N, C-alpha and C positions, 0 to 999 in steps of 0.2 A: 486504403481507398476502396470504395465499393466498386466491384466489377460490374460491367454492363451485362444485363440479362439478355443472352443470345439464345434464340431457339432455331434449331436446324430441322428442316422438314423431311430430310432424306438421309439415309446412311451414306456417309462419305468415306473416302480412304482413311484408314486408321491413323496414318501419319498426320493428316489434316485434322482429324478429330482430337488427337492428342495435343497438338499445338493450340487448338482453340480452347481446350479445357484448361490449359496452363494460363491462358491470357484472359479468359472471360468466364462469367457465370453461365455455363452452357447447358442447355437441354439437348441431348443428342437424340437421334431417331434410329430405329431399327428398320424403318420402312425402305424397301427396295423399289417400290412403285409409288406413284402419287398418292398422297393421303386424301381422305374424304373431305368434303367441304366443311363440315362441322369441326373436324379436327384442325383444319387450317384456320377457321375462324377463331377457335380457342387459342391457337398459337398467336394470332394477331392481337388478341385481347391481353395476352400476358407479356409479349416480347417488347423489349426496348430496341432490339435489333433482330430482324427476321432474316434467315438465310433460306430462301426457297430455291427451287430449280425448275426446269422445264416440266410442264404438266401441272404445276401448282398455280391454277388460274386464280388470280387475285383481281377482282373487279371492284367497281365503285361501291356497291352495297356492302361488300365485305370490309372495305377500308373504312366505311362509316362506323363500323363496330370495333375498330382497332383501339388498342391502348393509347390514351392521350400521350403517353411517353414514348410511343413507337416513333422514332425519328429516322430510322434507316432500314431499308430493305436491300440487303447485300446479296444480289442474285448470284447463285453458283452456276454460271453459264454465260455465254455471249448473247444469246437471243433473249429478248425481254418482251416479246409480244403477248406473253401470258400475264403480264402485269399492266394494270391501268396506270401508266406513268403520269398522265396528265392529272388525274384525280389525286394521286399521291402527292404530286408537286403542289397542288392547290391546298392540300391538307398539311403542308410543311414536312412531308416525308421525302427524304432523299432516296433515290433508287440508283444502285450501281450494278455493273455487270463485270464480266471478265473477258474483255476483247483481246484479240491478237494471239493469245497463247495457244489457241486451237487452230490457227490458220493453216499451218503446215500439215497437221494431222488430217484435217478435213480435206485439204487439197490432195494429199496422198491417196486417201480413200476414193476420191473422185476419179483419179487416174486409174485406180484398180478397177472400178466399175466401167470406166471408159474403155479399157482394154478387154475386160471380161465379156462384155456383150457382143461386140463384133467378132471376136475370136472364139466364141462359143465355149468359154471355159467351164461354165456350169454343166453343159451337156457332156463335155469330155470327162469331167470329174465324176458325174453320175454314172457314166458308162463304165469307168474303171471300178467304181465302188460296187456296181451291180454284178461284176464278174462276167459281163456279156462281151467284153472286148475280144475280138477274134484276131487282132493284129492290124497293122497299118493297111490303109486302103486309099487309093488315089482320090476317091470321091467322098470319103467319110468326113463328117464334121467340118465341111468347108465354110470358113467364116469370111469376113470382109477385111481387107487391108485397112489399117488405120492411117498409115503414112500418107500425107498429101490430101487428106479429107478436109472438108470445111467444118470447123468447130464453131458452134455458136454458144456464147456465154450470156445468160441473162443475169445481170447483177455483177458489176465490176468493182466491188469493194475489195477488202483485203483478201478474201478467199478467192474471188473471181480472178484477181491479179495473180495469186499464187498458182492457180490452175493454169492460167495462160503461160506463165514462166515454165511450168513443167511440160506443157503441150508443145512448146517450141522445140524441145528435144526430140519430139516425134514427128517433126516437120508438118504439123497440122497448120492449116490456114486459119488464123484466129479472127473471129468476128464477135462483136459484142453489142449489147443494148444495155444502156444504163440511164438512170435519171439525169445524169450529167456526163458530158463528154470528158474523157480524161485529159490531163495536161498533155500538150503536144509531145514533149520529150518522153514522158512515161508511155504514151501510146506508141511512140516509135520504138522504145526499148522492148515493148511487148509484141511488136509487129502486129498490132491489132487494128482492125478496120471497124469503125463506129457506124452503127445503124441507128438513126433516130426513130425509125419506124420498125417496131419489133415484128409486125406481120410480114413485112418485106424480107427481113432477115431470115425468118424461120423457113421460108420457102426455098432458100438457097443452102440450107444446112444439112450436113450428113450426121452430125452428132450434136445434140442440143443439151447443154448443161444448165441447170437452174441453180443459181447461187445467190438469188436476190433475197432481201429481207422481206418479211411479211408485213404489209401495210395495206391500207384501203385500195391503193392503186394496183397492188400485186395479188390481191385476194382473187383466186380463181382466174388469174390472168390467162392461163392456158386452158381455156374451155374447149368445147367441141369444135367451135368455129376456128379457133386458133390452132388447135392440134391438127385439124384437117388440112392445114397449109403445109404440114411436114411431108416430105417425100415418103413413099411407102418403104423405101430402103433406109430411112433414118432411124436413129436410136435416140432415146431421151434418158438423161441422167438427172436425178433430183437428190441433192444433199442439203437442201435449204429448209423448206417448210412444205409439208404435204398439202396445205390448203392453197398453194399457188396453182396446183393442177386439179382440174375436175377429174377426180379419181374414177368415177363411173364412166366418163367419156373415154378415159385412157384405157380402161379395161375393154370397152367395146372395140376400140381401134386395134388393140393388141389381139383380141380374139378373131377379128375379121382381117388380120394381116394388113391393116392400113398403115401401120408403121412396123418396123422390123423387131423392135424390142425396147425394153426399159430396164434400167438399173436404178433401184430406189433404196434410199436409206431413211426416208421420212414418209409419213403418210397423213392423210386427212384424219384429224382426231375424231371426227364424227363417224368415221367408217373403219379406220385402221385397215385390216386386210380382209376383203370379202373372200368367200369360198371360190368364186370364179377366178380371182386373182391367184389364189394358191395353186390352182390347177393349170395355169398357163405355163408353157414351156419357154416362152420367149421373154422371161423376166428373170432378173437377179435381185432377190429381196434380202436386205440386211436390216437388223433390228436397231436402227438408229445408233450405229457404232462408229460414225465418221470421226469422232473426237476421242475414241476409246483407246487412249494410250496411258500408261502409267505416268509418263512425264507430263502429259497434258492435264490429267486429273490433279496431279500435285501442284502444278503451276496455277490451275484454277483456284485451288485452295489458298495458295499464297496470295493471289490477287484479292480474294474475299477478305482474308485476314488483314491485308494492307489497307483495304478500303475501310474496314471497321476501325482499325487503329487510327487511321488518319482522321476519321470522323470524330472519334472519341477525344482525340487531341485538339479538337476545335478547328480543324482545317477542312477544306472541301476535298473530298476524295477525287483522285484524278480520273476515275472511271464513272463519275456521275453522269446519269442520263437526264437531259432536260428536254421539255416538250419541243423546243426548237429543233432538236435532232430528229424528231419523228417524221 
């Protein structure tokens, strides 16, 4: 039986690549970073199944050039805002993702940033690395207590809920804004207070976590006006999508001490990290590593393989994304 022609756009863990090579007619990639537009178009023209990941922006014009036999885009990752799912659906191309397997890893990293910023872990590490530490001092590196503070979560999906569960252990008071209010029992279990108005919630928050998906309603939701509602003592953590925050406005507020600090694992693709950002001392910047665990990456690969096999066997993949979900 002829194997499906699968093209992978990025280098994946060797275990995942080996298993895919056993099952499919695979074209592997050595690219560690997003490939260029033309290379991505060429892949779309050849593939029957395409396996892209974040950074591989697939829009309507590119899909119009795709191989007529391309029937599945099996995304390696949970986020899918880089793919024009509606156009793919209209062209008879199924799009799948890898939800839930990264929830715990991303929530763990969120808690690491949540603790690092108020407790000045970056500053302490840098002092020790520099060799300038002179010993303990009653006034050195005084941070802010986390226990008892108001935590605000924007986006209460799987990851937002996992963050809330962890935050309970730190006696944080949990507040959230979401497109839909959680079911009553779930809300009770998470000890979470729902705010229908995100502007009102923000003004009461000590630590704000962004875990919302990127869509038209969340694009630059946290602009200058919204960010200005934060307390000057507040911290902001973003592990979702960089484009939810106006990055220039955030830099200005951090420079002017309008907010105390920011812990970021994602950035606006149009700007990434400005030089001003790099020079700030009240930030903790990570290279999009919230889901970077061996277990998570392997489980992502298993999800992709299962989605492809399910499709080839003539069934609907369980992780199919349909326009009604957007």
